[in-house]
N, C-alpha and C positions, 0 to 999 in steps of 0.2 A: 224365145222368152223362157222356156224351161231350163236352157243352159245357163241363162243369166241367174235364174233363181238358185240353181245348184251352186254356182260360183258365190252368189251372195250369201247363201247359207254356210259355205266353208269358210268365207272370210269372218263371219260371226262367230264360227267355232273357234278359229284361230285367236280372235279377240278375247274370247272366254278363257281359253287355255293360257294365253299371254297374262291376262289379268290374274288368274289364278296362281301362275308361277311367280308373278311379281308379288303377290299378296304372301305367298309361301316363303319367298326369299326374304321379305320384309320382316315377317314373324320369326325367322330362323327355325322353320319347321324342317323335318328330315326331308332329305331329298335335294336340298339346295346345293350347289356347287360352291364348295369352299376353296379358298386360296391357300397356298403354302404359308406355314407359320412364319412370323417374323423372327430373325436372328436376335432381335433386341432383347428377347426373354433371357437367352443364354448369357448375353453380355451383362445384362442387369443382375443375373445371379451372381456372376463373378463381382460385379461392382457391390453388391450387397454383402459378400462375404469379406471382401477387402475393407469395405466401410466399417463393418462390425468391429474388426480388430484396430483399426484406426481410431474409432471413437473410444474403444476401450483403454487404448494406450493414452489418448489425450485425456480421458476423464480421470484415470488413475494418476497421471502426472499432475494434473491440477489439484487433485485432492491431497496427495502426499507430499509432493516435491514443492509446488507453488504454495502450498498452505491455503489453498481456496476449496474447502470441502463442498460448499453449496454449489459452486460452478462445476466442479467435478461430477456431482450427482446429477446436475442438470444435462451435462453432455451425455452421461450414461443413459439418461432417460429419453435421448433421441434414438437409440438403437432399435426400439420396436417400430419407428417410422419406416425403417428400411424394408421390413417385412410387409408393412401396409402398402408402400409404394408398389412392391413386387406383386402383391395380390391385385391391386387396382389395374396395373399394366397387363396382367395376365388375363383378367376379366374383360378388359377393353379389346384385347387381341381377339379373344373368342368371339366377342359381340361383333367385331367387324368382319367375321366370316372366316377366320384363320382355321385351318384344319388341325385339330388337336394332335400333338405329336410328342416326342420325348421331352421337349423343352418345357411344355405345360405340366407334364408329370413330375419332371425334376423341380419345377418351381413349387408345386404343391409339397412335395417331399421337404424341400428346403424350408419352407414356412413352418410346417409341422415340427420339425426338429428344432428349429429356432425358438419356436415358442415354448415347447417343453423342456429344452436343455439349455437355452440361452442364460437363464437366471443362474443355473448351476455353474455353468462356465465362467460368467462374471465373477460370482462368489469365490470359485477356485483361484482364479488368477489374482483377485483383489487380496486374498490373504497372503499370498507368495510375494506379491509386489510389496505389501506392507512390511512383511518380514525382511525383505531384501533391501529396501530403501528408506524405510521409515522406522526401524527398530521395533517392529510389531512382534507379537509372540510368533513362534514357529508353527507352521501348519501341523494339524494333528492328522497322523497317517491313518489310511483306512484300516480297520481290523482285519486281522489275517486268519484267526482261528475261532472255533466254537460258534455259539449262538449269535455272537456280534457279527461274525462274518455272514452269517445266513441272513440276517436282518438287512445287512449293507447290501447283499446281492439282490434281495427282493425289491428294496428301494430303487436301485439302479435299473432293474427290469421294468418297474413300475413307470419310471421316467421314459424309457425307450418306447414302451408299449403306448403310452400317452401320445408321444410324437407320431408314432404309426397311425395310431386311430384318428388324430387331427389331420394327417396327410390324406387318409382314406375318406374322411369326410369331406374335404375339399375336391378330391377326385371325383367323388360321387355327385357332387353339385355341378361340377363341369360336365360330367356324362349326361346328366338330365338336362342341363341347359342345351347342349348339342342335340341330343335326342335321337340321333341316327346310330344304331349299334354298329353299323359298318365303318363308321368314322372315329369310333371311341375305342378301338382296339388296343392302341398304345395306352390310354389312360387305364383300361382294365388290367393291362400287363403291370403298370406301377401299383395298382391294388394288390396283385399277387405278391409283389416284392415286399409291400408292407406286411403282409400275412407271414412271409418268411421271416421277416425281422422279429415280429411277435413270437413266433415259434422258437427262434434261436434264444432269445431272452428267457422264455419260460423253460426251456431245457437246461440252460446255465443255472438259473435259480433253483430249479427242482433238483439238479445234480448236487448242489451244495447242501440241500436241505437232507436228502436221503444219505449222502456220504459227506458228512460235515469234516472239514479239515482240522486235524487235531495239532495242538502244538508240539514240537518235537521235544525229546527227552532232555535236550540240552537246556531248554528253558525251564526246567524243573529244579528246585533247590538241591544242592549236592548233599550227598549222605553225611550225616554228622552235624549239620547246620541246623541251628535252633529254627523252628517254624511257629509263626504266631498262630496259636490255636487256643482260643479262649475256653477255659473249663477243663483242659486236659493237660496233663504234664507231659513234656517232651521225652521220648525215649529213644535213644540212638539205636539204629539197626544192629543187629548182632555181628560181631566181628569187627566193629568199628569203635573208635574212642570218641567219647563225648566231648565236646567243648563248651558246654553250658557253664555259666559262672559258678553254680554250686558244685560242679564236678571239679573244677579248678582249685577252688578253696579246699575241697577234700583232699586233693593231692598235695597241696601246699601243707596242710596240717601234718599229713603223713610224713613228709619230707623233714618238718621241724621236729616231730617226735623221734626219728631216726637219728638226726644230728644231736639231739639232747642225750640220747642213750650212748652215743659214742663218746661224748664228753664226760660222761660218768665213769 
């Protein structure tokens, strides 16, 4: 009788443990056994990148070549759906018990950079496509020197930093959803990569601020050439001949006076 009671007690403990594990597995709590991540995430990232450029080419062709601007804009507006699909598939993969790995980190980084830099990329390609195939104005080149270059570098750095922050936010959400620090090492590594991206952009923008790039001397007006300077008369550098209209008139008057003296 005593052995039967002990056996029954053990069976009861097994049932309780099994029930706890089942509940823990259902809730996605730490300690659950996760399966290997699906390769569909990596394939979907490639599909999203190819789809981005295909939609961009089709949208611009409809807008400028087929003279269908509204249809072209509608096609371009489909591009954010690619990132939305990737986000949903990644979340579902984690929910189904997939172990977080490099594919989930890459998906978060891709979504972040697409959100922050996608509009800028579309605008950059749109201006050049319109100039090449629709007779649009030529694209304005990026500033090279001085304060304008400093502002340009900080604007570029802000976009890259925003992309990294969005990726870090998605990675943090995935880490908290999984809950087990032992299974989120790969995602933490991707967060470190994003911090590295932020640091590089800050260093580049700061270097242009501290050591601004100056225009070369060849871009300055040559000596002896009049310069527009309101309120001040132009003076030629010493040792050079002035080519201003007043100086030319003075030289002509001297030549005329000399010729009149010879005739006398």
